[in-house]
C-alpha positions in Angstrom: -15.6 -25.0 0.9 -15.4 -28.5 -0.7 -16.6 -26.7 -3.9 -13.9 -24.0 -3.7 -11.2 -26.4 -3.2 -12.4 -28.4 -6.2 -12.7 -25.3 -8.3 -9.0 -24.1 -7.3 -7.7 -27.5 -8.1 -9.3 -27.5 -11.5 -8.7 -23.9 -12.2 -4.8 -23.9 -11.5 -4.3 -27.6 -12.6 -3.0 -28.5 -9.2 -3.8 -31.3 -6.6 -2.2 -29.6 -3.4 -3.9 -27.0 -1.6 -1.4 -26.2 1.3 -2.7 -23.2 3.3 -6.3 -21.5 3.4 -6.5 -18.4 5.5 -9.7 -16.9 6.6 -11.0 -14.5 9.3 -12.9 -15.6 12.2 -16.1 -16.3 10.6 -17.9 -19.6 11.3 -18.2 -20.7 7.9 -14.8 -21.8 7.5 -14.6 -24.0 10.7 -14.5 -27.4 8.9 -11.9 -29.0 10.9 -12.4 -32.6 9.6 -12.4 -31.4 6.0 -9.1 -29.6 6.4 -7.5 -32.6 8.3 -8.8 -35.1 5.6 -7.2 -32.9 2.8 -4.1 -31.9 5.0 -4.9 -28.2 4.5 -3.5 -26.1 7.1 -6.4 -23.3 8.1 -4.8 -20.1 9.3 -7.1 -17.7 11.1 -6.3 -13.9 11.2 -6.5 -12.0 14.4 -9.8 -10.5 15.3 -10.4 -6.9 14.6 -7.5 -6.4 12.4 -8.4 -5.3 8.9 -4.5 -5.2 7.9 -4.5 -9.2 8.0 -7.9 -9.3 6.0 -7.5 -9.3 2.2 -8.5 -6.3 -0.1 -12.0 -7.7 -0.8 -12.8 -8.0 2.8 -11.7 -4.4 3.4 -13.7 -3.2 0.3 -16.7 -5.3 1.3 -16.6 -3.5 4.8 -16.3 -0.2 3.1 -19.3 -0.9 1.0 -21.4 -1.7 3.8 -20.5 1.3 6.0 -21.4 3.3 3.1 -24.8 1.8 2.5 -25.4 2.2 6.0 -24.3 5.9 5.9 -26.8 6.4 2.9 -29.8 4.7 4.5 -29.3 6.7 7.7 -29.1 10.1 5.6 -32.3 9.2 3.6 -34.3 8.5 6.8 -35.5 5.1 6.0 -37.2 3.0 8.6 -34.8 0.9 10.6 -36.3 -2.4 9.1 -34.4 -1.8 5.9 
């Protein structure tokens, strides 16, 4: 997350990031980092794809398609 914040600040020539919104994944629970940088961390409600961004929905769709293809090809479950 620290690298992400630095890259956003560099790419958009800003020093202030006000809000970061994420889903309920554990990789974004960096409370001390957000407090130190004075960033508000908003979390979307669980099981609400409407609140997730387009890339999250696309990622979920791709995983579902991949699983369906694997089931249809009779691959062993270890894959």
